[in-house]
Backbone as a printed PyTorch tensor [residue, N CA C, xyz], in Angstrom:
tensor([[[ -99.1150, -177.6810,  -13.6440],
         [ -99.3900, -176.3470,  -13.1300],
         [ -98.2810, -175.3930,  -13.5880]],

        [[ -98.6620, -174.2320,  -14.1000],
         [ -97.6900, -173.2680,  -14.6060],
         [ -96.8990, -172.6480,  -13.4640]],

        [[ -95.6140, -172.4520,  -13.7030],
         [ -94.7600, -171.8260,  -12.7030],
         [ -94.9220, -170.3140,  -12.7630]],

        [[ -94.8480, -169.6900,  -11.6110],
         [ -94.9240, -168.2420,  -11.5380],
         [ -93.6850, -167.6260,  -12.1840]],

        [[ -93.9030, -166.6120,  -12.9960],
         [ -92.7720, -165.9440,  -13.6110],
         [ -91.9830, -165.1870,  -12.5570]],

        [[ -90.6760, -165.2260,  -12.7230],
         [ -89.7860, -164.5480,  -11.7840],
         [ -89.3990, -163.1990,  -12.3680]],

        [[ -89.8620, -162.1520,  -11.7190],
         [ -89.6200, -160.8110,  -12.2160],
         [ -89.4550, -159.8540,  -11.0480]],

        [[ -88.7640, -158.7550,  -11.3200],
         [ -88.5600, -157.7390,  -10.2920],
         [ -88.3070, -156.3960,  -10.9490]],

        [[ -88.5100, -155.3470,  -10.1650],
         [ -88.2410, -153.9800,  -10.6050],
         [ -87.4610, -153.2740,   -9.5090]],

        [[ -86.4190, -152.5570,   -9.8880],
         [ -85.5820, -151.8270,   -8.9410],
         [ -85.3300, -150.4310,   -9.4850]],

        [[ -85.3800, -149.4470,   -8.5970],
         [ -85.0370, -148.0790,   -8.9580],
         [ -83.8410, -147.6380,   -8.1150]],

        [[ -82.9230, -146.9280,   -8.7340],
         [ -81.7300, -146.4290,   -8.0430],
         [ -81.5390, -144.9630,   -8.4340]],

        [[ -81.3910, -144.1150,   -7.4260],
         [ -81.2130, -142.6940,   -7.6890],
         [ -80.0610, -142.1720,   -6.8500]],

        [[ -79.1060, -141.5430,   -7.5200],
         [ -77.9840, -140.8940,   -6.8400],
         [ -77.8830, -139.4670,   -7.3740]],

        [[ -76.8910, -138.7270,   -6.9160],
         [ -76.6760, -137.3840,   -7.4390],
         [ -76.1350, -137.4200,   -8.8630]],

        [[ -75.6900, -138.6150,   -9.2860],
         [ -75.0830, -138.7550,  -10.6140],
         [ -75.9620, -139.4860,  -11.6150]],

        [[ -76.8140, -140.3920,  -11.1310],
         [ -77.6240, -141.2150,  -12.0390],
         [ -79.0200, -141.4470,  -11.4900]],

        [[ -79.9130, -141.7590,  -12.4150],
         [ -81.2760, -142.1570,  -12.0630],
         [ -81.6490, -143.3250,  -12.9740]],

        [[ -81.8840, -144.5020,  -12.3700],
         [ -82.0890, -145.7230,  -13.1540],
         [ -83.2970, -146.4850,  -12.6380]],

        [[ -84.1030, -146.9720,  -13.5620],
         [ -85.2070, -147.8810,  -13.2420],
         [ -85.0600, -149.1010,  -14.1360]],

        [[ -85.0670, -150.2930,  -13.5210],
         [ -84.8790, -151.5290,  -14.2860],
         [ -85.9280, -152.5570,  -13.8940]],

        [[ -86.4920, -153.2140,  -14.8820],
         [ -87.4140, -154.3340,  -14.6720],
         [ -86.8710, -155.5220,  -15.4500]],

        [[ -86.8730, -156.7140,  -14.7990],
         [ -86.2790, -157.9130,  -15.3910],
         [ -87.2110, -159.0810,  -15.1470]],

        [[ -87.6210, -159.7230,  -16.2340],
         [ -88.4040, -160.9580,  -16.1710],
         [ -87.5030, -162.0920,  -16.6440]],

        [[ -87.1350, -162.9730,  -15.7130],
         [ -86.2240, -164.0730,  -16.0470],
         [ -86.8670, -165.0910,  -16.9750]],

        [[ -88.1800, -165.1600,  -16.9700],
         [ -88.9020, -166.1590,  -17.7560],
         [ -89.6230, -165.5090,  -18.9290]],

        [[ -88.9100, -164.6340,  -19.6020],
         [ -89.5130, -163.8900,  -20.6950],
         [ -89.2470, -164.5080,  -22.0500]],

        [[ -89.1860, -163.6480,  -23.0690],
         [ -88.9910, -164.1100,  -24.4450],
         [ -87.9760, -163.2620,  -25.2060]],

        [[ -87.2730, -162.3790,  -24.4910],
         [ -86.2620, -161.5580,  -25.1410],
         [ -86.7220, -160.1710,  -25.5280]],

        [[ -87.8410, -159.7140,  -24.9720],
         [ -88.3390, -158.3680,  -25.2840],
         [ -87.5550, -157.3260,  -24.4960]],

        [[ -87.2670, -156.2040,  -25.1440],
         [ -86.5360, -155.1360,  -24.4730],
         [ -87.1780, -153.7850,  -24.7540]],

        [[ -87.0830, -152.9140,  -23.7630],
         [ -87.4090, -151.4900,  -23.9020],
         [ -86.3190, -150.7570,  -23.1490]],

        [[ -85.4050, -150.1440,  -23.8930],
         [ -84.2150, -149.5620,  -23.3000],
         [ -84.0550, -148.0990,  -23.6870]],

        [[ -83.6930, -147.2840,  -22.7160],
         [ -83.3500, -145.8930,  -22.9620],
         [ -82.2230, -145.5290,  -21.9980]],

        [[ -80.9830, -145.5730,  -22.5160],
         [ -79.8050, -145.3740,  -21.6750],
         [ -78.9760, -144.1570,  -22.0700]],

        [[ -79.1740, -143.6740,  -23.2810],
         [ -78.3120, -142.6180,  -23.7830],
         [ -76.9660, -143.1280,  -24.2680]],

        [[ -76.8260, -144.4590,  -24.3290],
         [ -75.5980, -145.1040,  -24.8100],
         [ -76.0030, -146.1710,  -25.8300]],

        [[ -76.1210, -145.8140,  -27.0930],
         [ -76.6400, -146.7390,  -28.1100],
         [ -75.8870, -148.0610,  -28.1930]],

        [[ -74.5600, -148.0460,  -28.0760],
         [ -73.8140, -149.3000,  -28.1710],
         [ -74.1710, -150.2340,  -27.0230]],

        [[ -74.2590, -149.7100,  -25.8040],
         [ -74.6180, -150.5450,  -24.6580],
         [ -76.0550, -151.0410,  -24.7760]],

        [[ -76.9380, -150.2170,  -25.3120],
         [ -78.3150, -150.6690,  -25.5640],
         [ -78.3100, -151.8670,  -26.5180]],

        [[ -77.4750, -151.7950,  -27.5490],
         [ -77.3670, -152.9010,  -28.5070],
         [ -76.8700, -154.1710,  -27.8130]],

        [[ -75.8520, -154.0430,  -26.9620],
         [ -75.3050, -155.2090,  -26.2640],
         [ -76.3280, -155.8130,  -25.3070]],

        [[ -77.0770, -154.9770,  -24.5980],
         [ -78.0890, -155.4930,  -23.6680],
         [ -79.2750, -156.1010,  -24.4120]],

        [[ -79.5390, -155.6100,  -25.6080],
         [ -80.5770, -156.2250,  -26.4500],
         [ -80.1550, -157.6500,  -26.8300]],

        [[ -78.8800, -157.8250,  -27.1900],
         [ -78.3560, -159.1490,  -27.5170],
         [ -78.3640, -160.0570,  -26.2860]],

        [[ -77.9560, -159.5160,  -25.1440],
         [ -77.9690, -160.2570,  -23.8830],
         [ -79.3740, -160.7890,  -23.5850]],

        [[ -80.3740, -159.9300,  -23.7010],
         [ -81.7490, -160.3350,  -23.4100],
         [ -82.2700, -161.3500,  -24.4290]],

        [[ -81.9470, -161.1430,  -25.7050],
         [ -82.4120, -162.0540,  -26.7530],
         [ -81.8600, -163.4600,  -26.5370]],

        [[ -80.5760, -163.5610,  -26.2060],
         [ -79.9610, -164.8730,  -26.0270],
         [ -80.2890, -165.4850,  -24.6670]],

        [[ -80.6400, -164.6480,  -23.6990],
         [ -81.0370, -165.1670,  -22.3900],
         [ -82.5260, -165.4210,  -22.2790]],

        [[ -83.3020, -164.9860,  -23.2800],
         [ -84.7650, -165.0160,  -23.2340],
         [ -85.2780, -164.2840,  -22.0000]],

        [[ -84.6390, -163.1450,  -21.7270],
         [ -85.0510, -162.2750,  -20.6330],
         [ -85.8270, -161.0960,  -21.2020]],

        [[ -86.8440, -160.6450,  -20.4830],
         [ -87.5060, -159.3920,  -20.8120],
         [ -86.8820, -158.3080,  -19.9410]],

        [[ -86.3520, -157.2750,  -20.5720],
         [ -85.6860, -156.1800,  -19.8620],
         [ -86.3310, -154.8510,  -20.2210]],

        [[ -86.5730, -154.0550,  -19.1980],
         [ -87.0300, -152.6830,  -19.4040],
         [ -86.1380, -151.7910,  -18.5410]],

        [[ -85.4040, -150.8900,  -19.1750],
         [ -84.4670, -150.0400,  -18.4420],
         [ -84.5980, -148.6030,  -18.9220]],

        [[ -84.7410, -147.7070,  -17.9650],
         [ -84.6920, -146.2770,  -18.2270],
         [ -83.5640, -145.7180,  -17.3770]],

        [[ -82.6060, -145.0590,  -18.0060],
         [ -81.4530, -144.5750,  -17.2640],
         [ -81.0310, -143.2000,  -17.7460]],

        [[ -80.7220, -142.3380,  -16.7900],
         [ -80.1770, -141.0160,  -17.0640],
         [ -78.9710, -140.8160,  -16.1690]],

        [[ -77.9670, -140.1270,  -16.6810],
         [ -76.7830, -139.8790,  -15.8750],
         [ -75.9810, -138.7160,  -16.4030]],

        [[ -74.9060, -138.4270,  -15.7100],
         [ -74.0650, -137.2870,  -16.0640],
         [ -73.0830, -137.6570,  -17.1760]],

        [[ -73.6410, -137.9980,  -18.3340],
         [ -72.8140, -138.4040,  -19.4750],
         [ -71.9490, -137.2630,  -19.9850]],

        [[ -72.3170, -136.0290,  -19.6480],
         [ -71.4840, -134.8960,  -20.0350],
         [ -70.1690, -134.8920,  -19.2580]],

        [[ -70.1640, -135.5600,  -18.0930],
         [ -68.9510, -135.6980,  -17.2980],
         [ -68.1580, -136.9140,  -17.7550]],

        [[ -68.8320, -138.0760,  -17.7680],
         [ -68.1810, -139.3350,  -18.1260],
         [ -69.2540, -140.4070,  -18.2050]],

        [[ -68.9640, -141.5280,  -18.8610],
         [ -69.9110, -142.6400,  -18.9400],
         [ -69.8370, -143.5610,  -17.7220]],

        [[ -68.7710, -143.4250,  -16.9600],
         [ -68.4710, -144.3800,  -15.8890],
         [ -69.6040, -144.5140,  -14.8810]],

        [[ -70.1170, -143.3970,  -14.3720],
         [ -71.1390, -143.4410,  -13.3270],
         [ -72.3740, -144.2070,  -13.7890]],

        [[ -72.8350, -143.9140,  -14.9970],
         [ -74.0610, -144.5450,  -15.5000],
         [ -73.8550, -146.0340,  -15.7320]],

        [[ -72.7300, -146.4060,  -16.3320],
         [ -72.4950, -147.8220,  -16.6410],
         [ -72.3370, -148.6410,  -15.3670]],

        [[ -71.5750, -148.1330,  -14.4190],
         [ -71.3860, -148.8550,  -13.1570],
         [ -72.7030, -148.9700,  -12.3890]],

        [[ -73.4470, -147.8750,  -12.2910],
         [ -74.7140, -147.9080,  -11.5680],
         [ -75.7360, -148.7940,  -12.2620]],

        [[ -75.6520, -148.8760,  -13.5740],
         [ -76.5380, -149.7800,  -14.3060],
         [ -76.2270, -151.2360,  -13.9370]],

        [[ -74.9320, -151.5780,  -13.8560],
         [ -74.5570, -152.9210,  -13.4310],
         [ -75.0630, -153.2330,  -12.0330]],

        [[ -74.9260, -152.2800,  -11.1140],
         [ -75.4190, -152.4750,   -9.7460],
         [ -76.9360, -152.6700,   -9.7300]],

        [[ -77.6370, -151.8460,  -10.4840],
         [ -79.1070, -151.9300,  -10.5040],
         [ -79.5760, -153.2500,  -11.0940]],

        [[ -78.9510, -153.6860,  -12.1880],
         [ -79.3420, -154.9630,  -12.7900],
         [ -79.0140, -156.1290,  -11.8640]],

        [[ -77.8930, -156.0560,  -11.1580],
         [ -77.5600, -157.1030,  -10.2000],
         [ -78.5910, -157.2050,   -9.0890]],

        [[ -79.0350, -156.0660,   -8.5630],
         [ -80.0620, -156.0560,   -7.5260],
         [ -81.3830, -156.5990,   -8.0650]],

        [[ -81.6870, -156.2440,   -9.3100],
         [ -82.9310, -156.7090,   -9.9250],
         [ -82.8960, -158.2220,  -10.1170]],

        [[ -81.7480, -158.7420,  -10.5310],
         [ -81.5880, -160.1890,  -10.6810],
         [ -81.7920, -160.9000,   -9.3520]],

        [[ -81.1830, -160.3870,   -8.2990],
         [ -81.3190, -161.0010,   -6.9770],
         [ -82.7810, -161.0870,   -6.5600]],

        [[ -83.5080, -159.9930,   -6.7440],
         [ -84.9300, -159.9750,   -6.3590],
         [ -85.7590, -160.9190,   -7.2190]],

        [[ -85.4740, -160.9420,   -8.5160],
         [ -86.2390, -161.8110,   -9.4130],
         [ -86.0020, -163.2860,   -9.0960]],

        [[ -84.7770, -163.6280,   -8.6900],
         [ -84.4550, -165.0190,   -8.3580],
         [ -85.1310, -165.4760,   -7.0740]],

        [[ -85.3620, -164.5530,   -6.1650],
         [ -86.0040, -164.9200,   -4.9070],
         [ -85.1660, -165.9010,   -4.1080]],

        [[ -85.7540, -167.0100,   -3.7100],
         [ -85.0700, -167.9900,   -2.8530],
         [ -84.0540, -168.8440,   -3.6060]],

        [[ -84.0720, -168.8130,   -4.9350],
         [ -83.1870, -169.6070,   -5.7940],
         [ -83.5090, -171.1060,   -5.7450]],

        [[ -84.6210, -171.4590,   -5.1710],
         [ -84.9770, -172.8760,   -5.1010],
         [ -85.2450, -173.4240,   -6.4980]],

        [[ -84.6980, -174.6090,   -6.7540],
         [ -84.9730, -175.3190,   -7.9910],
         [ -84.1670, -174.8940,   -9.1960]],

        [[ -83.2660, -173.9090,   -9.0460],
         [ -82.5000, -173.4720,  -10.2150],
         [ -81.3270, -174.4170,  -10.4750]],

        [[ -80.8550, -174.4210,  -11.7070],
         [ -79.7080, -175.2380,  -12.0870],
         [ -78.4400, -174.7300,  -11.4020]],

        [[ -78.3110, -173.4260,  -11.2690],
         [ -77.2330, -172.7100,  -10.5800],
         [ -76.0360, -172.3900,  -11.4680]],

        [[ -75.5600, -173.3340,  -12.2590],
         [ -74.3760, -173.1320,  -13.1010],
         [ -74.7780, -172.9960,  -14.5650]],

        [[ -74.0190, -172.1740,  -15.2900],
         [ -74.2380, -172.0490,  -16.7240],
         [ -72.9480, -171.6950,  -17.4260]],

        [[ -72.7840, -172.1690,  -18.6480],
         [ -71.5590, -171.8970,  -19.4060],
         [ -71.8940, -171.7790,  -20.8850]],

        [[ -71.1120, -170.9590,  -21.5650],
         [ -71.2840, -170.8050,  -23.0090],
         [ -69.9460, -170.4770,  -23.6470]],

        [[ -69.6040, -171.1860,  -24.6970],
         [ -68.4930, -170.8000,  -25.5660],
         [ -69.1150, -170.2780,  -26.8420]],

        [[ -68.9510, -168.9810,  -27.0660],
         [ -69.6580, -168.3510,  -28.1750],
         [ -68.6850, -167.8290,  -29.2300]],

        [[ -68.8160, -168.3380,  -30.4740],
         [ -67.9790, -167.8420,  -31.5730],
         [ -68.6140, -166.6310,  -32.2370]],

        [[ -67.7820, -165.7200,  -32.6470],
         [ -68.2270, -164.5680,  -33.4330],
         [ -67.1480, -164.3420,  -34.4840]],

        [[ -67.3140, -164.9760,  -35.6390],
         [ -66.2900, -164.9620,  -36.6790],
         [ -64.9620, -165.4760,  -36.1120]],

        [[ -63.9230, -164.6380,  -36.0920],
         [ -62.6080, -165.0870,  -35.6260],
         [ -62.5110, -165.1610,  -34.1000]],

        [[ -63.5340, -164.6930,  -33.4270],
         [ -63.5160, -164.5560,  -31.9650],
         [ -64.2060, -165.7330,  -31.2900]],

        [[ -63.6630, -166.1320,  -30.1370],
         [ -64.3040, -167.1360,  -29.2850],
         [ -64.1720, -166.6740,  -27.8410]],

        [[ -65.3130, -166.4960,  -27.1830],
         [ -65.3330, -166.0570,  -25.7910],
         [ -66.0800, -167.0960,  -24.9520]],

        [[ -65.4660, -167.4950,  -23.8590],
         [ -66.0870, -168.4320,  -22.9220],
         [ -66.6030, -167.6580,  -21.7110]],

        [[ -67.8560, -167.8990,  -21.3780],
         [ -68.4880, -167.2480,  -20.2340],
         [ -69.0660, -168.3330,  -19.3320]],

        [[ -68.6430, -168.3280,  -18.0680],
         [ -69.0840, -169.3400,  -17.1070],
         [ -69.5950, -168.6270,  -15.8670]],

        [[ -70.7930, -168.9950,  -15.4180],
         [ -71.4170, -168.3060,  -14.2850],
         [ -71.9230, -169.2990,  -13.2450]],

        [[ -71.8150, -168.9020,  -11.9900],
         [ -72.3550, -169.6440,  -10.8540],
         [ -73.1890, -168.6550,  -10.0460]],

        [[ -74.4700, -168.9580,   -9.8780],
         [ -75.3370, -168.1160,   -9.0470],
         [ -75.0790, -168.5290,   -7.5960]],

        [[ -73.9190, -168.1340,   -7.1130],
         [ -73.3550, -168.6870,   -5.8860],
         [ -73.6690, -167.8850,   -4.6360]],

        [[ -74.0230, -166.6170,   -4.8110],
         [ -74.1360, -165.7360,   -3.6640],
         [ -72.7870, -165.1640,   -3.2480]],

        [[ -71.7220, -165.5900,   -3.9240],
         [ -70.3700, -165.1220,   -3.6170],
         [ -69.8440, -164.3450,   -4.8290]],

        [[ -69.7940, -163.0270,   -4.7350],
         [ -69.3630, -162.2140,   -5.8790],
         [ -67.8830, -162.4150,   -6.1990]],

        [[ -67.6170, -162.7620,   -7.4510],
         [ -66.2330, -162.8960,   -7.9100],
         [ -66.2090, -162.7610,   -9.4240]],

        [[ -65.3070, -161.9340,   -9.9280],
         [ -65.1530, -161.7620,  -11.3650],
         [ -63.7280, -162.0930,  -11.7730]],

        [[ -63.5870, -163.0470,  -12.6870],
         [ -62.3100, -163.3270,  -13.3410],
         [ -62.4630, -162.8500,  -14.7850]],

        [[ -61.7740, -161.7690,  -15.1240],
         [ -61.9770, -161.0840,  -16.3950],
         [ -60.7570, -161.2620,  -17.2860]],

        [[ -60.9570, -161.8820,  -18.4480],
         [ -59.8330, -162.1710,  -19.3240],
         [ -60.0280, -161.7130,  -20.7520]],

        [[ -60.6240, -160.5250,  -20.9390],
         [ -60.7820, -159.9830,  -22.2850],
         [ -59.6710, -158.9980,  -22.5890]],

        [[ -59.2330, -158.9940,  -23.8310],
         [ -58.2180, -158.0580,  -24.2880],
         [ -58.8450, -157.1890,  -25.3790]],

        [[ -59.2830, -156.0010,  -25.0080],
         [ -59.9820, -155.1180,  -25.9280],
         [ -59.0070, -154.1090,  -26.5070]],

        [[ -58.7620, -154.2300,  -27.8060],
         [ -57.7340, -153.4060,  -28.4610],
         [ -58.1800, -151.9650,  -28.6690]],

        [[ -59.4740, -151.7800,  -28.9410],
         [ -59.9770, -150.4260,  -29.1930],
         [ -60.4840, -149.8140,  -27.8950]],

        [[ -60.1470, -148.5650,  -27.6710],
         [ -60.5970, -147.8560,  -26.4700],
         [ -62.0660, -147.4640,  -26.5880]],

        [[ -62.5250, -147.2480,  -27.8250],
         [ -63.9180, -146.8410,  -28.0250],
         [ -64.5640, -147.6450,  -29.1500]],

        [[ -65.8410, -147.9350,  -28.9510],
         [ -66.6900, -148.4880,  -30.0010],
         [ -67.8270, -147.5030,  -30.1680]],

        [[ -67.8720, -146.8510,  -31.3240],
         [ -68.7440, -145.6890,  -31.5080],
         [ -68.3680, -144.7000,  -30.4090]],

        [[ -69.3130, -144.3180,  -29.5550],
         [ -69.0060, -143.3880,  -28.4560],
         [ -68.8120, -144.1120,  -27.1260]],

        [[ -68.8590, -145.4510,  -27.1330],
         [ -68.7920, -146.2020,  -25.8730],
         [ -67.3470, -146.4730,  -25.4720]],

        [[ -67.0330, -146.2000,  -24.2160],
         [ -65.7060, -146.4230,  -23.6440],
         [ -65.5870, -147.9040,  -23.2560]],

        [[ -64.7630, -148.6700,  -23.9790],
         [ -64.6850, -150.1220,  -23.7420],
         [ -64.0340, -150.4830,  -22.4130]],

        [[ -63.3350, -149.5390,  -21.7650],
         [ -62.8130, -149.8090,  -20.4270],
         [ -63.9330, -150.0540,  -19.4240]],

        [[ -65.1450, -149.6440,  -19.7790],
         [ -66.2760, -149.7810,  -18.8600],
         [ -66.9380, -151.1480,  -18.9260]],

        [[ -66.5270, -151.9920,  -19.8590],
         [ -67.0830, -153.3490,  -19.9130],
         [ -66.7920, -154.0800,  -18.6060]],

        [[ -65.5560, -154.0290,  -18.1490],
         [ -65.1970, -154.7100,  -16.9030],
         [ -65.8720, -154.0580,  -15.7040]],

        [[ -66.0690, -152.7420,  -15.7320],
         [ -66.7370, -152.0580,  -14.6250],
         [ -68.2050, -152.4700,  -14.5370]],

        [[ -68.8530, -152.6090,  -15.6930],
         [ -70.2420, -153.0770,  -15.7150],
         [ -70.3350, -154.4930,  -15.1360]],

        [[ -69.4460, -155.3800,  -15.5870],
         [ -69.4750, -156.7590,  -15.1090],
         [ -69.1750, -156.8330,  -13.6180]],

        [[ -68.1980, -156.0490,  -13.1550],
         [ -67.8390, -156.0700,  -11.7320],
         [ -69.0300, -155.6490,  -10.8740]],

        [[ -69.7450, -154.6090,  -11.2940],
         [ -70.9060, -154.1340,  -10.5420],
         [ -72.0480, -155.1580,  -10.5810]],

        [[ -72.2840, -155.7540,  -11.7440],
         [ -73.3270, -156.7750,  -11.8870],
         [ -73.0560, -157.9650,  -10.9780]],

        [[ -71.8150, -158.4220,  -10.9810],
         [ -71.4020, -159.5600,  -10.1590],
         [ -71.5510, -159.2460,   -8.6740]],

        [[ -71.1060, -158.0560,   -8.2810],
         [ -71.1470, -157.6650,   -6.8730],
         [ -72.5820, -157.6150,   -6.3460]],

        [[ -73.4510, -156.9200,   -7.0720],
         [ -74.8300, -156.7510,   -6.6190],
         [ -75.6720, -157.9980,   -6.8580]],

        [[ -75.2930, -158.7880,   -7.8640],
         [ -76.0780, -159.9730,   -8.1940],
         [ -75.6440, -161.2370,   -7.4730]],

        [[ -74.5210, -161.1770,   -6.7580],
         [ -74.0430, -162.3600,   -6.0500],
         [ -73.6250, -163.4750,   -6.9930]],

        [[ -72.9160, -163.1080,   -8.0470],
         [ -72.5140, -164.0820,   -9.0660],
         [ -71.0130, -164.3290,   -9.0250]],

        [[ -70.6220, -165.5460,   -9.3310],
         [ -69.2420, -165.8510,   -9.6920],
         [ -69.2220, -165.9230,  -11.2090]],

        [[ -68.3520, -165.1210,  -11.8370],
         [ -68.3320, -165.0270,  -13.2920],
         [ -66.9020, -165.0990,  -13.8010]],

        [[ -66.6550, -166.0250,  -14.7200],
         [ -65.3700, -166.1420,  -15.3960],
         [ -65.5930, -165.8640,  -16.8740]],

        [[ -64.8390, -164.9160,  -17.4090],
         [ -64.9310, -164.5490,  -18.8170],
         [ -63.5430, -164.6830,  -19.4240]],

        [[ -63.4200, -165.5220,  -20.4530],
         [ -62.1160, -165.8020,  -21.0540],
         [ -62.1940, -165.6240,  -22.5610]],

        [[ -61.2630, -164.8630,  -23.1070],
         [ -61.1570, -164.7040,  -24.5500],
         [ -60.2480, -165.8010,  -25.0910]],

        [[ -60.8290, -166.7430,  -25.8040],
         [ -60.0690, -167.8710,  -26.3420],
         [ -59.3860, -167.5400,  -27.6630]],

        [[ -60.0170, -166.6550,  -28.4200],
         [ -59.4710, -166.2750,  -29.7290],
         [ -60.1000, -164.9630,  -30.1420]],

        [[ -59.4550, -164.2840,  -31.0950],
         [ -60.0470, -163.0970,  -31.6830],
         [ -59.3330, -161.8220,  -31.3200]],

        [[ -59.5990, -160.8070,  -32.1160],
         [ -58.9680, -159.5300,  -31.8830],
         [ -59.8610, -158.3380,  -32.1660]],

        [[ -60.9260, -158.5330,  -32.9560],
         [ -61.8390, -157.4460,  -33.2710],
         [ -62.6420, -157.0960,  -32.0150]],

        [[ -62.4850, -155.8730,  -31.5440],
         [ -63.0690, -155.4790,  -30.2570],
         [ -64.5850, -155.6110,  -30.2590]],

        [[ -65.2270, -155.2070,  -31.3430],
         [ -66.6860, -155.3340,  -31.4170],
         [ -67.1010, -156.7950,  -31.2940]],

        [[ -66.4180, -157.6730,  -32.0010],
         [ -66.7500, -159.0950,  -31.9360],
         [ -66.5550, -159.6600,  -30.5270]],

        [[ -65.4910, -159.2510,  -29.8560],
         [ -65.2110, -159.7510,  -28.5090],
         [ -66.3060, -159.3230,  -27.5380]],

        [[ -66.6670, -158.0500,  -27.5710],
         [ -67.6960, -157.5550,  -26.6460],
         [ -69.0580, -158.1670,  -26.9660]],

        [[ -69.3610, -158.2880,  -28.2490],
         [ -70.6430, -158.8940,  -28.6320],
         [ -70.7090, -160.3550,  -28.2130]],

        [[ -69.6220, -161.0980,  -28.3930],
         [ -69.5900, -162.4980,  -27.9600],
         [ -69.7580, -162.6030,  -26.4490]],

        [[ -69.1780, -161.6500,  -25.7170],
         [ -69.3450, -161.6260,  -24.2650],
         [ -70.8050, -161.4830,  -23.8800]],

        [[ -71.4910, -160.4850,  -24.4180],
         [ -72.8690, -160.2290,  -23.9980],
         [ -73.8200, -161.3410,  -24.4370]],

        [[ -73.6220, -161.8640,  -25.6320],
         [ -74.4490, -162.9990,  -26.0690],
         [ -74.1920, -164.2200,  -25.1850]],

        [[ -72.9070, -164.4960,  -24.9300],
         [ -72.5500, -165.6470,  -24.1030],
         [ -73.0220, -165.5070,  -22.6780]],

        [[ -72.9530, -164.2900,  -22.1260],
         [ -73.4370, -164.0630,  -20.7700],
         [ -74.9400, -164.3100,  -20.6870]],

        [[ -75.6680, -163.8710,  -21.7060],
         [ -77.1060, -164.1330,  -21.7320],
         [ -77.4050, -165.6210,  -21.7180]],

        [[ -76.6830, -166.3830,  -22.5360],
         [ -76.9260, -167.8270,  -22.6190],
         [ -76.4760, -168.5580,  -21.3520]],

        [[ -75.3360, -168.1600,  -20.7990],
         [ -74.8440, -168.8180,  -19.5860],
         [ -75.7700, -168.5330,  -18.4080]],

        [[ -76.2160, -167.2900,  -18.2800],
         [ -77.1050, -166.9450,  -17.1650],
         [ -78.4760, -167.5780,  -17.3450]],

        [[ -78.9270, -167.6430,  -18.5800],
         [ -80.2020, -168.3340,  -18.8580],
         [ -80.1370, -169.7830,  -18.3800]],

        [[ -79.0330, -170.4780,  -18.6680],
         [ -78.8740, -171.8660,  -18.2160],
         [ -78.8290, -171.9500,  -16.6970]],

        [[ -78.1410, -171.0000,  -16.0750],
         [ -77.9610, -171.0430,  -14.6200],
         [ -79.2580, -170.8140,  -13.8580]],

        [[ -80.1210, -169.9310,  -14.3650],
         [ -81.3560, -169.6160,  -13.6330],
         [ -82.5250, -170.5000,  -14.0480]],

        [[ -82.2990, -171.3870,  -15.0090],
         [ -83.3550, -172.3150,  -15.4180],
         [ -83.7630, -173.2000,  -14.2450]],

        [[ -85.0520, -173.4500,  -14.1200],
         [ -85.5480, -174.3240,  -13.0610],
         [ -85.6130, -175.7560,  -13.5630]],

        [[ -85.1450, -176.6680,  -12.7330],
         [ -85.1460, -178.0960,  -13.0340],
         [ -86.0170, -178.7920,  -11.9860]],

        [[ -87.0470, -179.4830,  -12.4440],
         [ -87.9890, -180.1130,  -11.5160],
         [ -87.3220, -181.1410,  -10.6050]],

        [[ -86.1580, -181.6490,  -11.0180],
         [ -85.4600, -182.6400,  -10.1860],
         [ -84.6990, -182.0160,   -9.0340]],

        [[ -84.4730, -180.6990,   -9.1060],
         [ -83.7580, -180.0220,   -8.0210],
         [ -84.7300, -179.7420,   -6.8890]],

        [[ -84.4120, -180.2500,   -5.7370],
         [ -85.2580, -180.0450,   -4.5640],
         [ -84.6290, -178.9800,   -3.6830]],

        [[ -85.3090, -177.8620,   -3.5410],
         [ -84.8090, -176.7960,   -2.6890],
         [ -83.6480, -176.0580,   -3.3120]],

        [[ -82.6780, -175.6930,   -2.4730],
         [ -81.5270, -174.9160,   -2.9010],
         [ -80.4590, -175.8550,   -3.4930]],

        [[ -79.9160, -175.5370,   -4.6610],
         [ -78.9240, -176.4220,   -5.2900],
         [ -77.5250, -176.2770,   -4.6660]],

        [[ -77.4350, -176.6280,   -3.4020],
         [ -76.1790, -176.6050,   -2.6830],
         [ -76.2690, -177.5720,   -1.5030]],

        [[ -75.2110, -178.3360,   -1.2690],
         [ -75.2200, -179.2390,   -0.1140],
         [ -75.1950, -178.4640,    1.2030]],

        [[ -74.8490, -177.1600,    1.1420],
         [ -74.8930, -176.3240,    2.3370],
         [ -76.3160, -175.9090,    2.6860]],

        [[ -77.1990, -175.9900,    1.6970],
         [ -78.5900, -175.5950,    1.9210],
         [ -78.8300, -174.1010,    1.7870]],

        [[ -77.8100, -173.3670,    1.3190],
         [ -77.9680, -171.9240,    1.1540],
         [ -77.0480, -171.4500,    0.0290]],

        [[ -77.5120, -170.4330,   -0.6990],
         [ -76.6970, -169.7830,   -1.7290],
         [ -76.6390, -168.2940,   -1.4080]]])
């Protein structure tokens, strides 16, 4: 019997941003993105492709002021969407890890769908900007995603110095690690925790 696809849609509207996100955890890597931030769109396209997630995001914000509001709110919205798509979390593997090379760069991404938000961030980004994207916002996006998504996330830069390669390895690795964590295993009965709750 085919399993029901896990998907959700969340809308978030503030005085600074307006975001609508749809996430299918059991997709094939299809994306439809309109963020006004081409570099971040590229990174989320890679994230979805490596996670085999279908993502649809429409976002508007006060980019004339700063990118911070839109990027942070996008992380919050995606975290909420992930939580809804996961539902009860029954039968999931829960943990996922990826060591992803990108030429001279190696980034390790480890995730636990724990229900306990925690981010250990160990990237060293030498460039302040990639195209028009403010790289200081990478950690802000991850912090918001972790907080709203109830994830424990450890990101470690093992090697490398090219900022584009480091960020790209992060997003690809996060897609693969999260894909492993949310995968359903028929041998898992109920919630994958001896506490009986995540």
